[in-house]
C-alpha positions in Angstrom: 11.6 42.1 -37.5 11.8 41.6 -33.7 15.0 40.5 -32.0 13.5 37.0 -31.4 12.7 36.6 -35.1 16.2 37.7 -36.0 17.7 35.3 -33.5 15.7 32.4 -35.0 16.8 33.3 -38.5 20.4 33.4 -37.5 20.1 30.0 -35.9 18.5 28.5 -39.0 21.1 29.9 -41.3 23.9 28.8 -39.0 22.4 25.3 -38.8 22.3 25.0 -42.6 26.0 25.9 -43.0 26.9 23.7 -40.1 25.2 20.7 -41.9 27.2 21.3 -45.0 30.5 21.3 -43.2 29.5 18.3 -41.2 28.7 16.5 -44.4 32.1 17.5 -46.0 34.0 16.5 -42.8 32.2 13.1 -42.7 33.0 12.6 -46.4 36.7 13.4 -45.8 36.8 11.1 -42.7 35.3 8.3 -44.7 37.8 8.8 -47.5 40.8 8.8 -45.2 39.7 5.6 -43.4 38.8 3.8 -46.7 42.1 4.9 -48.5 44.2 3.7 -45.5 42.4 0.3 -45.5 42.7 0.0 -49.2 46.4 0.9 -49.1 46.9 -2.0 -46.6 45.1 -4.3 -49.0 47.2 -3.1 -51.9 50.4 -3.7 -49.8 49.3 -7.3 -49.0 48.1 -8.3 -52.4 48.9 -7.7 -56.0 46.1 -5.4 -57.2 46.0 -4.2 -60.8 45.9 -0.5 -61.7 42.4 -0.8 -63.3 41.0 -2.2 -60.0 42.7 0.6 -58.1 41.1 3.3 -60.2 37.7 1.7 -59.9 38.0 1.3 -56.1 39.1 4.9 -55.8 36.0 6.1 -57.6 33.8 3.9 -55.5 35.5 5.3 -52.3 34.7 8.9 -53.5 31.1 8.0 -54.3 30.5 6.3 -51.0 32.1 9.1 -49.1 29.9 11.6 -50.8 26.8 9.6 -50.1 27.7 9.1 -46.4 28.5 12.8 -46.1 25.2 13.9 -47.6 23.5 11.3 -45.4 25.0 13.0 -42.3 23.9 16.4 -43.5 20.5 15.9 -45.1 17.7 14.7 -42.8 14.9 12.6 -44.3 12.2 14.7 -45.9 14.5 17.8 -46.2 13.2 20.0 -49.1 16.7 21.3 -49.7 18.3 17.9 -50.0 19.4 18.3 -53.6 21.0 21.7 -52.9 22.8 20.5 -49.8 24.0 17.4 -51.6 25.3 19.4 -54.6 27.2 21.8 -52.3 28.7 18.9 -50.2 29.7 17.0 -53.4 31.3 20.1 -54.9 33.2 21.2 -51.8 34.4 17.6 -51.2 35.6 17.1 -54.8 37.1 20.5 -54.9 39.2 19.8 -51.8 40.1 16.4 -53.3 41.1 17.8 -56.7 43.2 20.5 -54.9 44.9 18.0 -52.6 45.6 15.7 -55.6 47.1 18.5 -57.6 49.3 19.6 -54.8 50.5 16.2 -53.5 51.1 14.3 -56.7 53.5 14.7 -59.5 50.9 13.5 -62.0 49.1 16.2 -63.9 45.5 15.7 -64.9 44.0 17.8 -67.7 41.5 20.5 -66.9 38.8 18.3 -68.4 39.8 15.6 -65.9 39.5 18.0 -63.0 36.1 19.3 -64.3 34.8 15.7 -64.7 35.8 14.9 -61.1 34.0 18.0 -59.9 31.0 17.2 -62.0 30.9 13.7 -60.6 30.9 15.1 -57.1 28.0 17.5 -57.9 26.0 14.6 -59.6 26.6 12.2 -56.8 25.8 14.8 -54.1 22.7 15.9 -55.8 21.4 12.4 -56.4 22.1 11.5 -52.8 20.4 14.6 -51.6 17.4 14.0 -53.8 17.0 10.4 -52.6 17.5 11.2 -48.9 15.4 14.3 -49.1 12.5 12.5 -50.7 12.4 9.8 -48.0 9.6 10.3 -45.4 10.7 11.7 -42.1 10.7 9.2 -39.2 
């Protein structure tokens, strides 16, 4: 392997990891903005607990999709893998933050289901985006 080939390989590998973290950061940013806006809406109106739970799940799913969209270019053959990793990291961070900041305790099954939802949503998003034709 020549030095030039090694340099290309390092750049390709670094770019992949950069895309994963870019996707996770976009997902976190979308979540923060959406949660703040939703908190304002909750403060101004009388929203039922069931609606809050549903909207929170939709915020997570939307954030994962937008994060995967930021990291997976159209026609990417690794879209599913990138989406799964982004969904897993995002939900892992979310579960950890939730466990540390709240007094409510979820069961291990609840945490596992949240992680599984992130993996599924990320994988599906990556599959859809990766299967689209490149522009």
